[in-house]
C-alpha positions in Angstrom: 1.9 -24.6 12.7 4.6 -24.8 15.2 5.1 -21.3 16.2 8.5 -21.7 17.7 10.2 -22.9 14.2 9.0 -19.6 12.8 12.0 -17.0 12.7 11.8 -13.5 14.3 10.0 -11.2 11.8 11.6 -8.3 10.0 9.8 -5.3 11.5 11.6 -2.8 9.4 8.8 -0.2 8.4 9.0 2.0 5.3 9.8 4.9 7.6 12.4 3.4 9.2 13.9 2.0 5.8 14.0 5.4 4.5 16.0 6.6 7.4 18.7 3.9 7.2 19.0 4.3 3.3 19.2 8.1 2.6 22.8 7.4 2.0 22.2 4.6 -0.5 19.5 6.8 -2.3 22.0 9.5 -2.8 24.5 7.2 -4.2 21.8 5.7 -6.5 20.9 9.4 -7.7 24.6 9.9 -8.6 24.6 6.7 -10.6 21.4 7.3 -12.3 22.6 10.8 -13.2 25.2 9.3 -15.3 24.0 5.9 -16.3 22.0 7.2 -19.3 24.3 10.1 -21.1 21.9 10.0 -24.1 19.3 11.9 -22.3 19.7 15.8 -22.6 17.8 17.4 -19.8 16.1 20.1 -21.4 14.5 17.3 -23.7 13.7 14.4 -21.7 13.5 15.7 -17.9 10.4 14.0 -16.5 8.5 16.4 -13.9 7.2 14.8 -10.9 4.7 16.2 -8.7 4.2 14.5 -5.1 0.8 14.6 -3.6 1.2 13.4 0.3 4.2 14.4 1.8 4.6 12.1 4.6 7.4 9.5 5.1 6.3 7.4 2.5 5.5 10.2 -0.1 8.9 11.4 0.7 10.7 8.0 0.2 8.6 7.8 -2.9 10.0 11.0 -4.2 13.4 10.1 -3.4 13.0 6.7 -5.4 11.6 8.7 -8.2 14.4 11.0 -8.7 16.9 8.1 -8.4 15.6 6.5 -11.2 17.8 6.5 -14.8 17.4 9.7 -16.7 16.7 13.1 -15.9 13.8 14.0 -13.3 12.9 16.8 -11.1 10.5 17.5 -8.4 8.2 20.0 -9.8 5.2 20.2 -7.6 4.2 19.3 -4.1 0.7 19.1 -2.3 -0.3 18.0 1.2 -2.9 19.4 3.7 -0.3 20.2 6.1 2.3 23.0 5.5 4.7 21.7 8.0 4.7 17.9 6.7 5.2 19.6 2.8 8.3 21.5 4.2 9.6 18.7 6.1 9.4 16.3 3.1 11.2 19.1 1.1 14.1 19.6 3.5 14.6 16.0 3.8 14.8 15.6 0.2 17.6 18.1 0.0 19.9 15.6 1.4 20.7 13.7 -1.8 18.5 15.2 -4.4 19.1 19.0 -4.1 20.0 19.7 -7.7 16.7 18.0 -8.9 14.3 20.0 -6.6 12.7 22.7 -8.8 9.6 23.2 -6.3 9.0 26.9 -6.6 6.9 28.4 -3.6 3.9 28.9 -6.3 4.0 25.1 -6.9 3.7 24.3 -3.2 0.0 23.5 -2.5 -1.8 23.3 0.7 -5.2 21.8 1.2 -7.8 19.2 0.3 -7.8 20.6 -3.5 -4.0 20.8 -3.8 -3.7 17.6 -5.8 -5.5 19.2 -8.5 -3.2 22.0 -8.8 0.0 19.7 -8.5 -1.5 17.7 -11.3 -2.4 20.6 -13.4 1.3 22.2 -13.0 2.6 19.0 -14.9 2.7 18.4 -18.5 1.1 15.5 -20.2 3.4 12.3 -19.9 4.9 13.8 -16.3 4.3 11.6 -13.4 2.3 12.3 -10.0 3.1 10.3 -6.9 -0.1 9.5 -5.1 0.8 8.9 -1.5 -2.2 10.4 0.7 -4.3 8.2 2.7 -6.1 5.4 0.4 -9.5 6.8 1.1 -8.2 9.8 -1.3 -6.9 7.3 -3.7 -9.8 6.8 -6.3 -10.5 10.6 -6.6 -6.9 11.7 -7.1 -6.3 8.8 -9.6 -9.4 9.5 -11.7 -8.1 13.4 -11.9 -4.6 12.3 -13.0 -5.7 10.0 -15.6 -8.0 12.3 -16.8 -5.2 15.0 -17.0 -3.2 12.8 -19.0 0.0 11.8 -16.3 1.5 8.8 -15.4 1.0 7.6 -11.8 2.8 6.0 -9.1 0.1 5.1 -6.3 0.8 3.9 -3.0 -1.3 1.3 -1.3 -3.7 1.0 -0.4 -5.8 1.9 -3.5 -9.5 2.2 -2.4 -11.8 1.5 1.1 -15.0 0.3 -0.1 -16.7 -1.4 -3.2 -17.2 1.9 -5.0 -14.1 3.1 -4.7 -12.4 -0.1 -6.0 -14.8 0.2 -9.3 -13.7 3.6 -9.8 -10.1 2.5 -9.7 -10.9 -0.4 -12.0 -12.5 2.2 -14.4 -9.6 4.7 -14.3 -7.0 1.9 -14.9 -9.1 1.1 -18.2 -9.0 4.8 -19.1 -5.1 4.9 -18.5 -4.8 1.8 -20.7 -6.8 3.7 -23.6 -4.5 6.8 -23.3 -1.4 4.7 -23.0 -0.8 6.0 -19.4 1.8 4.0 -17.2 0.4 3.3 -13.7 2.6 1.7 -11.0 1.0 0.4 -7.7 3.1 0.3 -4.4 2.7 -3.6 -3.7 6.4 -3.4 -3.8 6.9 -7.3 -2.8 5.8 -8.0 -6.4 9.1 -6.5 -7.6 11.3 -8.1 -4.9 13.6 -10.5 -6.6 14.1 -13.1 -4.0 10.1 -13.3 -3.7 9.5 -13.3 -7.3 12.0 -16.6 -7.7 10.4 -18.2 -4.6 6.7 -17.8 -5.9 7.8 -19.2 -9.3 9.0 -22.5 -7.4 5.7 -22.3 -5.9 4.0 -22.3 -9.2 6.2 -24.9 -10.7 5.1 -27.3 -8.0 8.1 -27.3 -5.7 5.8 -27.9 -2.7 3.1 -29.4 -4.3 -0.3 -27.9 -4.8 -1.2 -25.2 -2.1 -3.7 -26.6 0.4 -3.8 -23.6 2.9 -2.1 -20.3 2.9 -1.7 -17.4 5.7 -1.0 -13.9 5.8 0.1 -12.7 9.2 0.9 -9.1 10.4 1.1 -9.4 14.4 2.8 -6.7 16.5 2.3 -3.9 18.9 -0.3 -1.3 19.1 -0.8 1.2 16.3 -0.7 4.8 18.0 -2.8 7.6 18.1 -1.3 11.2 18.1 -2.8 13.4 20.3 -5.1 16.1 19.0 -3.5 19.7 19.0 -5.1 22.7 20.3 -7.5 24.0 17.9 -7.0 21.3 15.4 -10.0 20.8 13.1 -11.6 17.4 13.3 -10.8 16.3 9.5 -7.3 17.3 10.1 -7.0 15.4 13.1 -8.3 12.1 11.5 -6.2 12.8 8.6 -3.1 13.2 10.7 -4.0 9.6 12.4 -5.4 8.0 9.3 -4.0 4.7 10.2 -7.2 4.8 12.8 -10.2 5.6 10.9 -11.7 3.3 8.6 -13.1 5.8 6.0 -9.2 6.8 5.5 -7.5 3.5 5.5 -9.9 0.6 5.1 -8.8 -1.0 8.6 -5.8 -2.7 9.7 -6.4 -5.6 7.2 -6.0 -3.4 4.2 -3.7 -0.7 5.7 -1.4 -2.8 7.2 -1.9 -6.6 6.1 -2.2 -5.9 2.4 1.3 -6.9 1.4 1.0 -10.3 2.7 -2.5 -10.6 1.4 -1.4 -10.0 -1.8 1.5 -12.3 -1.5 -0.7 -15.2 -0.7 -3.0 -14.2 -3.6 0.0 -14.1 -5.8 0.9 -17.6 -4.6 -2.1 -19.1 -5.2 -2.6 -17.2 -8.5 -6.4 -16.9 -7.8 -8.8 -14.4 -6.4 -11.0 -15.6 -3.5 -14.7 -16.5 -3.9 -15.8 -15.7 -0.4 -14.7 -14.8 3.0 -16.3 -15.0 6.7 -14.4 -13.7 9.6 -14.3 -12.2 13.3 -12.5 -9.2 14.9 -13.1 -6.8 17.8 -11.6 -4.5 20.3 -10.6 -6.7 23.3 -8.0 -4.3 25.2 -7.9 -1.2 23.1 -9.1 1.7 24.8 -8.1 4.7 22.4 -10.8 6.9 21.0 -10.6 5.9 17.0 -12.2 2.8 15.3 -9.5 0.2 15.0 -10.3 -3.3 16.0 -7.2 -4.7 17.8 -7.4 -8.3 16.2 -8.9 -9.5 13.1 -9.0 -12.9 11.4 -10.4 -13.3 7.9 -11.1 -16.9 6.6 -11.4 -16.9 2.4 -12.3 -19.9 0.5 -11.0 -19.9 -3.0 -13.1 -21.1 -6.1 -11.7 -24.9 -5.9 -12.3 -25.0 -2.2 -9.0 -24.5 -0.7 -8.7 -21.9 2.4 -6.6 -18.6 3.1 -6.7 -17.2 6.4 -5.3 -13.4 7.0 -4.7 -12.2 10.6 -3.8 -9.2 12.0 -3.2 -8.2 15.9 -1.7 -5.0 17.6 -1.3 -5.5 20.8 1.2 -5.6 23.4 3.2 -8.5 25.0 1.6 -10.9 22.4 3.1 -13.5 19.9 4.5 -11.4 17.2 5.1 -12.6 13.6 5.0 -10.7 10.1 5.2 -12.7 7.0 3.3 -15.3 5.0 3.2 -19.1 5.6 2.5 -21.6 2.6 1.3 -25.3 3.1 1.5 -27.4 0.0 0.8 -31.1 -0.7 4.6 -31.7 -0.5 6.0 -28.9 1.4 5.7 -25.4 2.9 7.0 -22.1 2.6 7.8 -18.9 4.6 7.8 -15.6 2.7 6.2 -12.0 2.1 6.6 -8.7 3.5 8.6 -9.0 6.6 10.4 -11.9 5.5 13.5 -10.7 3.5 15.1 -14.3 3.2 12.2 -16.4 1.8 12.6 -20.1 2.1 10.9 -23.5 0.6 10.9 -26.8 2.9 10.2 -30.1 2.1 7.3 -31.4 4.4 5.6 -29.0 7.2 8.5 -28.6 9.9 10.3 -25.4 8.7 13.7 -26.2 10.2 17.2 -25.4 8.6 17.8 -29.2 7.8 14.6 -29.5 5.7 15.3 -26.5 3.2 14.7 -26.8 -0.4 15.5 -23.6 -1.7 16.6 -20.1 -0.6 17.7 -17.4 -2.7 21.3 -16.9 -3.6 21.3 -14.0 -6.0 22.2 -10.3 -5.4 20.8 -8.0 -3.3 17.6 -6.2 -4.5 15.9 -3.0 -3.3 12.5 -3.5 -4.0 11.1 0.0 -3.3 13.7 1.5 -5.7 13.3 -1.4 -8.2 9.1 -0.5 -8.5 10.1 3.1 -9.5 12.7 1.7 -12.1 10.0 -0.4 -13.7 7.8 2.6 -13.9 10.2 5.0 -15.1 11.7 2.6 -17.8 8.1 1.9 -19.2 7.5 5.8 -19.6 10.8 6.3 -21.1 10.8 3.3 -23.7 7.0 3.5 -24.0 6.6 -0.1 -22.7 2.7 -1.1 -21.6 2.7 -0.9 -17.8 -0.5 -0.8 -15.9 -0.7 -2.5 -12.6 -4.2 -0.8 -11.7 -6.6 -3.7 -11.8 -4.3 -6.4 -10.0 -3.7 -3.5 -7.3 -7.6 -2.9 -7.2 -8.4 -6.4 -6.9 -6.1 -7.2 -4.2 -7.8 -4.1 -2.2 -11.3 -5.6 -2.8 -10.0 -8.8 -1.2 -8.8 -6.7 1.8 -12.2 -4.9 1.7 -14.1 -8.0 1.6 -12.2 -9.2 4.8 -12.9 -6.1 6.6 -16.7 -6.5 5.7 -16.9 -9.8 7.1 -14.8 -9.2 10.2 -16.9 -6.2 11.1 -20.5 -7.6 10.5 -19.7 -11.3 11.3 -21.5 -12.2 7.6 -20.2 -14.2 5.0 -19.2 -11.8 2.0 -18.8 -13.1 -1.5 -16.4 -11.4 -4.2 -19.3 -10.4 -6.3 -21.0 -8.9 -3.4 -18.1 -6.9 -2.0 -17.4 -5.7 -5.6 -21.1 -4.6 -6.2 -21.4 -3.0 -3.0 -23.0 0.6 -2.9 -21.9 1.5 0.7 -19.4 4.1 0.9 -17.2 5.1 3.9 -17.0 8.8 3.1 -19.9 9.4 0.3 -19.3 13.1 -1.3 -15.5 13.2 -0.2 -15.0 15.1 -3.0 -17.1 17.9 -1.6 -15.5 17.7 1.7 -14.1 20.8 3.1 -11.4 21.6 5.6 -13.8 23.6 8.1 -16.9 21.2 7.6 -17.5 17.7 9.2 -15.2 14.6 8.7 -17.3 11.5 7.3 -17.5 10.2 10.8 -17.7 12.4 14.2 -17.1 11.8 17.6 -20.0 11.6 20.1 -20.6 13.6 23.2 -17.9 11.5 24.9 -15.3 12.2 22.2 -15.7 8.4 20.8 -16.1 7.4 17.4 -18.6 4.8 16.0 -17.1 1.1 16.1 -18.4 -1.6 13.9 -20.3 -4.4 15.7 -20.4 -7.8 14.4 -24.1 -8.7 14.0 -25.3 -5.4 13.8 -22.9 -3.5 11.1 -24.0 -4.1 7.5 -21.9 -6.3 5.6 -22.3 -4.9 2.1 
């Protein structure tokens, strides 16, 4: 692949997206309020609970309240009081009339998710947007209580967590609950159309696919005076494996998902490598990763992640078929298919010409439409299996071992055993040593599964 032919990546993050789209969201809320006059608020209002009040959670709440039909934000939960209040304040900009979060329904603490979900009625919606280490626990409880779910990526950080999510998804289907997952690229119209052309054979059988996320370093917020260890790690969840599942899952999952979608298969095995070449921060992150997957038909897929300064940056997915190639995925809002493998403008076979699409909003539109019209809607299995693909890549990169799909799914190794019983004053699942350093995976020494 000629790197000079690759376009500059679109580096807009979800948080940046929220900053630039608050006006649009407010407008969408107004349209939603008048779009379905047949709904009477007292009979058809869907109550929403937000669990996890960071930037993505705040955005998800705004998008949920911008769907058609009456909605209200009813409860909020977070481990940090200031983050909950900041989220609530930000949501007033476009949705003040839909906010009904009384002080007694603002829950702080590790058990706040239970109280927020308990405040809902059956058939209402909870938005699960905490770090993914907590996702299996929160999803299980929501399904047990009979509420519909939007769960942000990622969905689990280890094999036991994936199995719990899969089981909860099965129970949700039995209860006719709707579950949406935050792999929003699946609901991006240009990408949906591009993938359909790939499946229809426009660039021939896929031979190799690559998922990339390469940019500057992931930051680490300083420890505040008197801050408890678990609070410090949650506030820096992207830096601790038990919380985020590593860079491969936390950051690269969207383009891994796009490549698996394009190939329309799950990988059979993976081997990989990674390490900390320049990173000095006291956390658990490798600063580079390369996971090479093999599909059942023998074709290959590589997921590459790097977060270093002054390096080549690219964020997207690249497909190579027998007759042509493609650039698409998260970070590439203008997917293109090419004849041959030189991805230049004169070789473009296809690019999207339809109306613009807000993938973040559309994923919520689909969920709430399914709830209001009782349509089958459950993305749990696909989301869990995409997480498993990321997890097996992490296992391979950290251990230096070849890992099969079956081994990863059957693994009994938990990154945070007993997390349900973790307390605010107790130890975090990983603790620093006397020098303030955290355990870091060592290929050849760290167990694979």
